[in-house]
N, C-alpha and C positions, 0 to 999 in steps of 0.2 A: 539292511544297511542303509537302501536307499532312502527309507523313511527317516531316518536319522541324520542323514547328509541333507536330506531337505528342510528338517528342523535348523541345521545347522546354517544351512543357505539364509532361513529368512533371519536368525540373528544377525549376520552378517552384513544385508541388505539395510535394516534397521538403522545403524550407522553412517550410512552413505550420505542420507539427505543435507545431515550438519558437516559432513566433512567437505563436501561438494561445494556448499554454500559457506565454506569458514571465513570468507571476505564479507559476509551480510547477516541480518539478525538471524537469530533463531526460529526455524519455524514459516520464515517468509514463503509467502506464495509466488514463487517464480513465472514469468512470462505474461503478466500483467500487464493490458494493452490499454490507453487512453482514447478519448474522444473529448472536445471540448469548443467552445464558442469560437476559439481562435486557436490554430496549430502551433506556436510560439514561432519563435526566431528561424526554423528550419521543418519542412515534412519530415517524417519518421523517416531513419533514427537518426538525423541529425542534431548536431549541437542547438541547444536550447529548445529541442521538440518534445512533444508528450513523452517520446518513449524515455528521454533523459528523467523524468519525473517518477520513473517506475521501477528503472532498472539497476541501481545501486551506482550510478555515474556520481562522483563528488562524494560518495558516502565510505565513511571510515569505522569499521568496528575495531576496535583494540581489543575489547574483551566480550565476547558472544554472551557471558555470565552477567555483565555489569553493563545495564543500558545507559549508566551516565557517560560510557565510552564510546557510543555509537553518534558520532559528530558528522556534520558536512560543511563542505567549504562553501565560498562563496562566489566560484568560478561561473560567469553568466552561460557557458556552453551546459552546465550540469543541472541547470534549473529550468524549469517551463513559467515562461510570462506571456500569456495572452494579450494582445493590442486590444485596446478600446478607446472611447470617450467617456471619463468619468468626471462627474463633479462633486466636490466636497465629500469624498470616500466614498459614495455612490457606485456601482458596479451594475448597471441595467443591464440585463441580457448574459451575463457571466456564467457560464457553468461548465462543470468538468465532470465525467462518469469513467470511470473504471471497470474495464472487464475482466474477471481473474480468470476467464477462459473456461470453465466448466461450473455448472454448480457445485458449490462447498457445503456440505453438513453443517459443518462447524466449523465459527471464525472466534478469534480470539482478541486480536487489538490491532487496532490501525495507528502506527505512529506517523505524526507529521511533522516535517521539517520545513517552516515558511521559507519564502524568498530571504536570501542573505546578498544578494550581489548589491540591490537597492531596497531596503527595511520598509519603506512606505509603499512598497508595490506588495506585500505580503496580503494573502486572503486575512479578512476579520469575521463579519460575521456569515456565517453559513447555515443554510439548511440542509443536512444529510440524511440520504435515501438508500433503500435499497431495493433489489426487486431479483426474480429470478428470469422473469422473461418480459420484459415491457413491452408495452403495447406498440410503441413507436421507437424505433431503434435509434439511438442518437448517433448524430451524424456531426463528423468535426467544421465547422465553419458555417454551420447553420444554427437558428435559435433554436432554443430547446425548451418544453414544457415538462415538469416533473409532474404534475397534474395529468398527462395524457393518458395515463393508466398503466397499471401492472407495479408502481412504486409506493412504497409505504415509508411513511416518515420515521427514521430513527430519532431525531431530535435538531434542536439550534442549537449551536456552538457559536463560541467565539476563539478562535484560532489565535495563540497568543502573538505577537511581533518578535521576530529572531531580535536576538541581541548582539550578532556580528557571526563572524565567519568561524568554522570551526568547533562548534558549540553544539549541545545534546538537541534531539529532537524536543519540539515546543508544545507537543500535547500527545499523549495517548487516548485513543478514543475506546471503550471496551466495546467491544463487538459481539459479545456471548450471549446477547439476548435477541439476536436475530437467529430465529429457526434454520433458515437457508437462504444461500444468495448466490448470485452469481455478479451483479452488477452492485456498484456505490456509487451514489451520485450527489453530486455538489452544486446546490446552488448558491452561487455566491454573492450575497448581497453588498458589501462593502470591504474597501481594504483599508491599509493605513495613511490614505492622502494622496495619493498617486493619480495625477488625470492621465495618465496612457497605460499601464499595464497592471495585471493582477494574476496572481499563480500562487506557486509552491515550489520548493528546492525538491523534495523527497518526499513520497507517501509509499510507507510498507504496511502490510495487511499480512496477521500473521493468524495461523490455525494453533488450536491448542498441543500440548507435548502428546504425542501419540502414547502414554502411558500402557494402553491396553495390548498394543502390538510388543510394548516392549516386556509386557508381563507374559505374554505368547513365547516370545524367544527365551526367556527366564526358564520358562515351563521346558521349552524342547530340550536347555542344557541341563535340566535337574532330569530330564528323562533318560538322555544320554548318560548321567553317570551311574544310574541306576542298571541299565543294562549292561552296563560294564561289569557293573559288581557280578 
């Protein structure tokens, strides 16, 4: 009976992550923290800080199974926008790094909602990197070079400009080619013309659906049925 109870408990636990994050996207990684060339409008976890970029503030998920319903508002407290002196859309020295909290052996997608308060402040051209253990740890407010060691280039991307408030994510970048990673880094090359700020409204990173664990739970339920017979 103890064995059967344990199997039932495994089945029950499997449904908790989605239910506990019912207002977030499915299989999003909770607890990620950021560092960047500039903290934003406040230190963490205040309005306009790096925390707001990663914690779901301003994000609405009407239907977890329909990504077209995953929208973000245009309120400045719910965006992160780093300050700098930029010219002609060029953003020298602008960078962002996301710490997932632990090494993830499998990643799925990275959903990005660009800046919605002032559309010209959104990221445009970025080089995206990943790392398990960077040689140099990124520190907010300091210069950073992704060539300092430990980072691997995932690719160069153009992040589409947001079209307004309460709209779906602007790009979903596949991460399934990454063997494992704890950190995701952005070398932000350009914005959409702002001479003052660059950033994003929200970034959510997901892991694959845990099909293996689901099968284990179903197997446990099947064993219970057979024992009852």
